[in-house]
MITI-41810 format. One record per residue: residue in one letter; x, y, z of N, C-alpha, C in turn. Coordinates in steps of 0.02 Angstrom, whole numbers, padded with zeros to 5 digits, always signed. Layout:
N
aXYZXYZXYZ...
This chain:
308
m+00045-00064+00001+00005-00010-00001+00040+00056+00003l+00029+00106-00041+00065+00172-00043+00046+00220+00010p+00095+00251+00047+00078+00301+00098+00024+00353+00070d-00017+00368+00120-00076+00413+00096-00044+00490+00115v-00042+00544+00068-00021+00599+00072-00080+00646+00059l-00077+00704+00100-00124+00763+00080-00099+00815+00070i-00125+00851+00009-00098+00916-00014-00141+00968+00026t-00119+01004+00060-00144+01061+00090-00151+01136+00069q-00100+01134+00014-00096+01198-00020-00079+01186-00101p-00106+01226-00138-00085+01205-00203-00019+01195-00240q-00013+01144-00278+00053+01122-00292+00055+01133-00376p+00121+01135-00405+00122+01133-00480+00097+01065-00503k+00076+01065-00565+00060+01003-00591+00104+00945-00596s+00178+00966-00606+00232+00917-00606+00232+00891-00538c+00227+00921-00482+00220+00896-00411+00177+00859-00394v+00117+00871-00413+00047+00834-00413+00059+00766-00444d+00084+00767-00506+00098+00708-00548+00142+00657-00515t+00194+00693-00494+00249+00645-00462+00227+00614-00394l+00194+00657-00355+00156+00636-00296+00116+00578-00322k+00080+00573-00362+00025+00521-00384+00068+00457-00390q+00133+00465-00419+00161+00403-00438+00206+00359-00380n+00191+00415-00322+00237+00381-00276+00186+00362-00215f+00129+00397-00204+00074+00407-00147+00010+00395-00171t-00022+00379-00120-00097+00390-00128-00117+00461-00102v-00139+00514-00142-00148+00584-00155-00211+00598-00136h-00224+00638-00086-00288+00673-00069-00276+00748-00057a-00333+00781-00073-00328+00860-00083-00375+00894-00036l-00321+00930+00013-00376+00974+00047-00387+01047+00018a-00321+01059-00020-00331+01125-00060-00376+01121-00102g-00425+01160-00107-00475+01180-00160-00549+01138-00146a-00541+01100-00084-00597+01067-00067-00665+01107-00045t-00723+01087-00071-00769+01128-00046-00794+01123+00031d-00766+01062+00054-00786+01059+00120-00733+01023+00162p-00669+01062+00179-00613+01034+00208-00621+00991+00274d-00664+01005+00312-00677+00973+00376-00707+00902+00353a-00749+00897+00309-00770+00834+00284-00714+00788+00256v-00672+00814+00224-00605+00776+00197-00570+00751+00256l-00557+00783+00293-00507+00775+00365-00551+00724+00397t-00613+00723+00397-00661+00669+00442-00646+00603+00403e-00654+00606+00340-00644+00548+00300-00585+00510+00300i-00529+00550+00286-00463+00516+00282-00417+00542+00320g-00422+00581+00384-00380+00605+00420-00335+00552+00449d-00360+00498+00471-00334+00442+00514-00291+00405+00474r-00290+00411+00394-00237+00375+00362-00175+00417+00333i-00184+00482+00349-00139+00524+00305-00075+00524+00348r-00003+00504+00320+00051+00508+00350+00102+00557+00323g+00083+00600+00274+00118+00648+00249+00088+00703+00216i+00111+00762+00230+00077+00824+00203+00124+00861+00148a+00092+00883+00088+00121+00931+00042+00092+00988+00051g+00128+01044+00076+00112+01105+00089+00118+01141+00140g+00078+01186+00174+00080+01214+00234-00004+01225+00265k-00001+01284+00306-00059+01297+00334-00091+01237+00382v-00043+01213+00425-00058+01153+00474-00062+01171+00540t-00110+01180+00571-00122+01193+00649-00120+01126+00676a-00117+01149+00749-00119+01092+00800-00172+01047+00795s-00237+01087+00795-00302+01044+00787-00306+00997+00727m-00268+01012+00674-00267+00965+00610-00233+00917+00623m-00169+00925+00653-00125+00867+00681-00161+00813+00718e-00204+00842+00759-00233+00795+00806-00287+00756+00761r-00302+00767+00717-00360+00725+00671-00314+00686+00626m-00249+00681+00630-00212+00654+00579-00163+00607+00633p-00181+00560+00667-00142+00517+00706-00083+00492+00693k-00080+00470+00620-00028+00427+00591+00023+00489+00547l+00015+00553+00561+00053+00600+00521+00131+00597+00540e+00183+00589+00488+00250+00578+00510+00286+00635+00482i+00270+00663+00427+00298+00725+00388+00267+00776+00367i+00280+00842+00370+00247+00899+00327+00311+00922+00297a+00294+00924+00227+00328+00947+00178+00306+01007+00146a+00335+01070+00188+00304+01138+00175+00324+01161+00110s+00282+01186+00068+00301+01218-00007+00312+01290+00007g+00377+01310+00026+00405+01373+00037+00454+01373+00084v+00486+01428+00083+00547+01435+00149+00512+01444+00215g+00460+01486+00216+00433+01495+00295+00391+01441+00314t+00393+01435+00378+00359+01387+00416+00304+01411+00457d+00286+01470+00453+00250+01505+00509+00179+01489+00504s+00158+01464+00450+00107+01439+00453+00078+01360+00470i+00139+01342+00495+00132+01270+00528+00152+01280+00598d+00105+01238+00642+00130+01240+00707+00177+01188+00724v+00248+01216+00708+00314+01183+00711+00325+01144+00779a+00302+01192+00836+00321+01169+00912+00271+01104+00929t+00203+01099+00901+00164+01049+00903+00194+00986+00871a+00213+00994+00802+00240+00947+00754+00303+00921+00797k+00343+00954+00825+00411+00917+00851+00389+00895+00914s+00339+00911+00955+00333+00869+01013+00295+00799+00994r+00268+00795+00935+00236+00737+00911+00287+00693+00882g+00341+00713+00871+00389+00687+00831+00372+00688+00738i+00332+00731+00727+00320+00742+00661+00382+00786+00636r+00399+00757+00574+00469+00790+00542+00424+00851+00502v+00466+00911+00494+00440+00968+00450+00498+00986+00403t+00489+00993+00343+00537+01012+00290+00507+01081+00263n+00562+01115+00227+00550+01174+00186+00595+01176+00123t+00580+01229+00088+00614+01225+00021+00654+01284+00014p+00713+01285+00042+00764+01345+00057+00793+01355-00015n+00798+01425-00026+00843+01456-00087+00812+01455-00149v+00755+01409-00158+00742+01409-00226+00690+01472-00252l+00665+01514-00195+00636+01564-00204+00673+01635-00213n+00739+01629-00201+00789+01690-00187+00775+01731-00240d+00789+01706-00312+00797+01753-00364+00724+01777-00384a+00675+01745-00372+00608+01771-00396+00593+01827-00349v+00603+01822-00278+00587+01878-00226+00635+01935-00240a+00694+01930-00259+00757+01975-00270+00727+02016-00325e+00697+01982-00376+00694+02020-00436+00632+02060-00425i+00569+02043-00383+00516+02079-00381+00526+02132-00335t+00575+02118-00290+00582+02179-00231+00623+02253-00287i+00665+02224-00327+00684+02277-00365+00631+02307-00408g+00603+02266-00436+00530+02276-00483+00497+02329-00447l+00466+02316-00385+00432+02356-00340+00462+02414-00333m+00527+02430-00321+00570+02486-00299+00569+02548-00363v+00571+02496-00413+00571+02557-00475+00506+02560-00498a+00453+02534-00494+00381+02537-00495+00359+02610-00450l+00385+02600-00393+00361+02655-00342+00394+02713-00354s+00461+02720-00365+00507+02778-00378+00490+02810-00450r+00466+02778-00485+00465+02798-00561+00385+02795-00580r+00347+02783-00528+00272+02783-00532+00246+02757-00592l+00269+02685-00608+00251+02647-00668+00180+02643-00669p+00139+02608-00610+00076+02602-00624+00031+02660-00650q+00045+02711-00617+00009+02774-00628+00023+02801-00710a+00097+02786-00727+00112+02800-00791+00066+02760-00847d+00057+02708-00829+00017+02660-00875-00049+02680-00883r-00082+02703-00816-00144+02734-00827-00146+02789-00856f-00101+02834-00854-00097+02905-00880-00105+02907-00963i-00064+02845-00993-00077+02828-01062-00146+02799-01082r-00164+02747-01038-00230+02726-01056-00293+02768-01062s-00278+02826-01015-00346+02870-01003-00328+02926-01051g-00284+02933-01091-00285+02978-01132-00251+03045-01110e-00214+03037-01053-00187+03104-01023-00126+03128-01044w-00086+03076-01091-00032+03107-01117-00041+03149-01182l-00089+03150-01202-00114+03197-01263-00131+03260-01240k-00136+03270-01166-00143+03336-01149-00085+03366-01120g-00021+03326-01103+00049+03361-01073+00082+03297-01053q+00140+03325-01028+00193+03275-01004+00179+03239-00949y+00207+03184-00919+00202+03142-00857+00247+03179-00806p+00225+03178-00740+00262+03207-00699+00322+03176-00693l+00372+03205-00660+00444+03169-00649+00449+03125-00592g+00477+03064-00610+00489+03011-00549+00574+03028-00513r+00575+02980-00478+00646+02977-00457+00685+02914-00465e+00751+02922-00460+00797+02863-00488+00808+02825-00416i+00825+02767-00421+00840+02731-00358+00925+02724-00358g+00961+02737-00414+01024+02729-00411+01054+02797-00372g+01113+02782-00325+01136+02828-00282+01111+02828-00215k+01038+02805-00212+01014+02803-00131+01033+02745-00102t+01020+02745-00039+01049+02692+00016+00981+02653+00026v+00985+02583+00015+00935+02546+00048+00958+02501+00110g+00909+02496+00160+00930+02472+00222+00882+02398+00217i+00915+02355+00218+00872+02280+00223+00871+02250+00286l+00810+02238+00303+00791+02211+00367+00783+02125+00353g+00841+02091+00370+00845+02021+00366+00888+02007+00297l+00955+02005+00313+01000+01990+00262+01016+01909+00261g+00975+01865+00254+00979+01799+00248+00993+01785+00165g+00972+01734+00135+00991+01711+00069+00950+01760+00014i+00881+01776+00038+00847+01813-00016+00878+01892-00009g+00885+01911+00056+00917+01973+00057+00974+01987+00028k+01027+01939+00044+01083+01957+00003+01079+01955-00072e+01022+01914-00107+01014+01937-00178+00990+01996-00193i+00943+02020-00145+00920+02079-00160+00980+02142-00152a+01027+02128-00102+01083+02177-00100+01122+02177-00160r+01141+02117-00184+01180+02115-00253+01144+02149-00308r+01082+02142-00327+01044+02180-00360+01041+02253-00352a+01032+02260-00294+01029+02349-00271+01110+02381-00290e+01158+02341-00284+01217+02370-00297+01234+02371-00373a+01195+02329-00405+01205+02325-00483+01165+02392-00510m+01115+02417-00470+01067+02471-00482+01120+02531-00449k+01171+02526-00431+01213+02579-00403+01191+02610-00343m+01156+02561-00302+01131+02589-00232+01177+02569-00170k+01186+02595-00128+01224+02590-00066+01167+02546-00028v+01210+02486+00013+01174+02447+00054+01191+02450+00122a+01146+02437+00166+01162+02432+00239+01099+02374+00266y+01111+02349+00314+01068+02293+00345+01057+02301+00416f+01008+02272+00440+00994+02263+00510+00987+02189+00518g+01003+02161+00580+00996+02089+00596+01021+02071+00669r+01009+02018+00692+01025+01999+00755+01105+02004+00762n+01149+01977+00711+01218+01983+00714+01244+02011+00644e+01308+02046+00657+01342+02068+00604+01371+02008+00573q+01377+02028+00505+01391+01958+00446+01450+01988+00410p+01493+01932+00395+01557+01949+00353+01540+01982+00282v+01504+02026+00270+01488+02059+00212+01513+02134+00204p+01521+02155+00145+01545+02231+00134+01490+02286+00135y+01434+02269+00182+01376+02314+00195+01369+02347+00269r+01364+02393+00276+01362+02436+00343+01306+02398+00390y+01325+02374+00443+01284+02340+00496+01256+02388+00550y+01188+02378+00555+01156+02415+00612+01127+02365+00661g+01132+02378+00714+01101+02330+00772+01040+02361+00795e+01025+02423+00783+00962+02449+00785+00917+02478+00741l+00862+02458+00736+00833+02463+00661+00803+02541+00657v+00785+02575+00715+00761+02643+00705+00829+02676+00683a+00886+02668+00696+00947+02693+00674+00968+02699+00609m+00949+02630+00578+00960+02620+00509+00908+02646+00472a+00841+02663+00492+00791+02690+00456+00796+02769+00446q+00832+02779+00502+00852+02870+00501+00904+02874+00438d+00937+02832+00423+00998+02843+00384+01001+02827+00305v+00936+02785+00289+00934+02750+00229+00868+02789+00198d+00861+02784+00125+00821+02814+00085+00758+02764+00078w+00787+02700+00071+00730+02634+00058+00742+02595+00117l+00683+02561+00152+00683+02508+00192+00652+02447+00169v+00692+02392+00147+00656+02326+00117+00659+02278+00183v+00592+02256+00196+00591+02192+00236+00576+02135+00216i+00627+02084+00227+00639+02023+00206+00655+01977+00266a+00632+01983+00317+00646+01951+00370+00589+01889+00388p+00597+01836+00421+00554+01784+00439+00492+01810+00471g+00430+01780+00458+00367+01801+00507+00370+01753+00557g+00320+01771+00591+00314+01739+00661+00304+01769+00716k+00294+01749+00776+00278+01796+00845+00339+01831+00850g+00401+01811+00839+00463+01849+00865+00464+01912+00834t+00441+01920+00758+00441+01977+00719+00380+02015+00710e+00331+02002+00748+00277+02039+00735+00283+02116+00754g+00269+02165+00708+00264+02239+00729+00337+02257+00747l+00382+02227+00703+00461+02240+00710+00466+02309+00681v+00423+02323+00623+00432+02389+00593+00387+02436+00622s+00393+02459+00667+00341+02497+00719+00329+02572+00683r+00286+02610+00714+00272+02669+00692+00338+02712+00710e+00372+02702+00756+00443+02732+00770+00481+02728+00708v+00490+02662+00687+00524+02645+00637+00512+02694+00574l+00439+02689+00558+00417+02716+00500+00440+02797+00500q+00412+02822+00566+00432+02888+00561+00499+02912+00559a+00560+02864+00578+00616+02874+00567+00632+02876+00497l+00603+02830+00456+00611+02833+00380+00598+02894+00346g+00536+02928+00374+00527+02988+00362+00487+02999+00297p+00479+03080+00293+00435+03084+00226+00458+03078+00170n+00527+03060+00152+00555+03050+00102+00574+02975+00088g+00564+02946+00138+00576+02869+00146+00529+02831+00099m+00552+02763+00088+00516+02724+00050+00517+02651+00080l+00460+02619+00084+00460+02553+00123+00438+02504+00077v+00474+02448+00074+00449+02381+00030+00451+02316+00078n+00393+02295+00074+00389+02232+00112+00360+02176+00068v+00425+02131+00064+00414+02062+00032+00410+02001+00077a+00410+02012+00147+00410+01968+00183+00345+01931+00209r+00318+01966+00261+00248+01954+00294+00224+02014+00314g+00162+02023+00312+00111+02080+00334+00132+02083+00401s+00134+02032+00440+00142+02038+00513+00199+02083+00538l+00248+02088+00502+00311+02126+00521+00306+02205+00535v+00257+02224+00487+00242+02290+00502+00172+02309+00537d+00184+02361+00566+00120+02400+00607+00085+02426+00552q+00032+02392+00527+00000+02407+00457-00052+02479+00472a-00076+02473+00538-00114+02546+00561-00075+02594+00547a-00016+02599+00577+00033+02651+00575+00043+02659+00519l+00071+02612+00477+00083+02617+00395+00031+02662+00364v-00027+02643+00354-00080+02668+00328-00076+02748+00354d-00077+02753+00418-00091+02826+00437-00032+02870+00409l+00024+02849+00419+00076+02885+00397+00091+02900+00317l+00057+02851+00275+00047+02851+00206-00001+02911+00187v-00056+02900+00222-00111+02946+00205-00084+03022+00227s-00056+03034+00282-00034+03092+00311+00046+03119+00275r+00058+03077+00224+00127+03092+00194+00182+03105+00242g+00180+03067+00319+00239+03055+00356+00289+03018+00332l+00266+02965+00279+00311+02921+00243+00308+02921+00181g+00359+02924+00131+00369+02947+00064+00310+02898+00030g+00331+02839+00029+00296+02790+00002+00291+02715+00017a+00261+02671-00006+00273+02602+00009+00250+02553-00046a+00294+02502-00066+00269+02454-00114+00253+02394-00075l+00211+02363-00076+00178+02303-00025+00158+02244-00071d+00198+02200-00051+00179+02124-00083+00137+02074-00029v+00139+02108+00027+00103+02063+00085+00073+02109+00126f+00019+02079+00164-00025+02122+00196-00028+02077+00264d-00063+02121+00314-00077+02085+00386-00136+02033+00380k-00178+02047+00339-00242+01997+00332-00258+01986+00255e-00218+01956+00226-00229+01934+00150-00282+01886+00151p-00316+01901+00095-00309+01944+00045-00342+02009+00043n-00368+02025+00119-00399+02093+00138-00348+02148+00140v-00353+02198+00098-00307+02261+00103-00351+02315+00116p-00309+02350+00173-00346+02414+00193-00380+02453+00134e-00441+02475+00140-00465+02516+00081-00430+02586+00072a-00405+02613+00132-00374+02679+00120-00296+02674+00077l-00273+02607+00076-00215+02612+00027-00236+02600-00045l-00299+02592-00068-00312+02577-00125-00330+02650-00166s-00325+02703-00135-00346+02765-00172-00280+02808-00176l-00228+02775-00130-00158+02820-00134-00106+02810-00186d-00080+02872-00206-00043+02876-00273+00021+02859-00244n+00041+02859-00177+00115+02842-00161+00118+02774-00138v+00085+02728-00155+00080+02652-00145+00083+02621-00205v+00126+02559-00206+00111+02518-00262+00094+02441-00219l+00037+02411-00258+00024+02346-00229+00026+02296-00267s+00045+02241-00231+00055+02170-00271+00035+02118-00230p-00013+02063-00259-00034+02022-00228+00003+01953-00206h+00043+01963-00152+00086+01910-00119+00105+01876-00185q+00140+01905-00225+00178+01849-00293+00249+01850-00289g+00275+01875-00226+00353+01883-00236+00387+01818-00248g+00372+01766-00232+00406+01704-00234+00362+01656-00298r+00309+01685-00318+00265+01650-00361+00286+01659-00441s+00333+01637-00463+00354+01630-00530+00360+01555-00548e+00330+01547-00617+00335+01482-00647+00404+01434-00628e+00448+01462-00632+00514+01435-00612+00511+01411-00544s+00495+01461-00503+00512+01446-00431+00459+01400-00394r+00399+01399-00439+00348+01347-00415+00369+01282-00435e+00405+01274-00498+00416+01211-00513+00471+01183-00469a+00508+01223-00456+00582+01200-00399+00549+01184-00331v+00496+01224-00312+00469+01212-00233+00443+01142-00237g+00402+01131-00293+00371+01053-00303+00409+01004-00306a+00470+01014-00324+00520+00958-00333+00546+00949-00272i+00559+00993-00240+00591+00992-00173+00540+00960-00119v+00471+00980-00119+00432+00941-00081+00426+00871-00099v+00410+00851-00153+00413+00784-00177+00481+00745-00153e+00543+00788-00160+00607+00743-00137+00609+00735-00064n+00576+00789-00021+00580+00770+00051+00526+00707+00063l+00472+00706+00039+00431+00651+00052+00450+00596+00026v+00468+00584-00020+00506+00517-00052+00560+00494-00011a+00605+00546+00007+00656+00529+00054+00631+00500+00123h+00595+00529+00148+00564+00509+00218+00539+00430+00219f+00502+00426+00160+00465+00356+00157+00509+00312+00127s+00561+00332+00099+00612+00279+00084+00670+00276+00135g+00649+00300+00190+00721+00292+00244+00778+00334+00230k+00777+00370+00188+00836+00419+00158+00838+00487+00199p+00905+00512+00215+00900+00586+00248+00856+00620+00206l+00829+00675+00246+00785+00730+00214+00826+00780+00187f+00799+00804+00120+00839+00855+00085+00838+00928+00128s+00796+00945+00158+00804+01004+00187+00747+01013+00259p+00768+00969+00314+00736+00969+00368+00739+01034+00420v+00683+01052+00449+00675+01107+00486+00681+01063+00559v+00635+01030+00564+00626+00985+00629+00630+00909+00619
């Protein structure tokens, strides 16, 4: 009998096809009645492909052995409960680095040169009436990166290629040629751009506080490609409306897919539907690692990318 595996988040077709070759596959993602699915097959599930796995879900899967998360972050999984039950958790490190770094630079250019507004300017016929207002270049500016991990370093490399100066904030100083800050407010005061790319979770909730945003100032720009929870969203909206902050490019929000209505009408904001790591190339790579971890586990081989 093939082990039963449950897909909890959408996976690329190549991933699903390969899973079906190795396992008996069930889908929670897209189910009209997820509760009914768990009631019917929960006691048979030995592996999960995806995320969004709570402690209560694990209780309904007594035979669960492994959760192969389809992404770098595991904040949608109750890792503590999994660890206490001896359930292995894996992720897909590094495969999203290029995709997220690319969109970060794209969001910065879109915000500084007002590209969404420029597109609407042409479509609405306004160009026939006169020239479009000037934007600003990112070259020569300083970007402060909150979270200089694998993705943060890729963003830094691309920022340097755009002739930007790079600084970073983190728990510890690293052997990199960028200025290190041990205080986030201090870095926000000194940079033109603040890029948020730290992990989500309770340890980083509200890390970008009102004080940090105020330090960034009326000419400062915020880019969040991490998790909405890292930024005090109420303070962010307030400062964008009052122009206490120069602008923001946001790929993530506090309660996705709900976006504060006040942001929708602002011209100093660029909005993106959490697509940072969602490229065709990255999805295929993520799916391949999800399969690799599940196959390795049930074959008794070392996991490719264990978290716990």
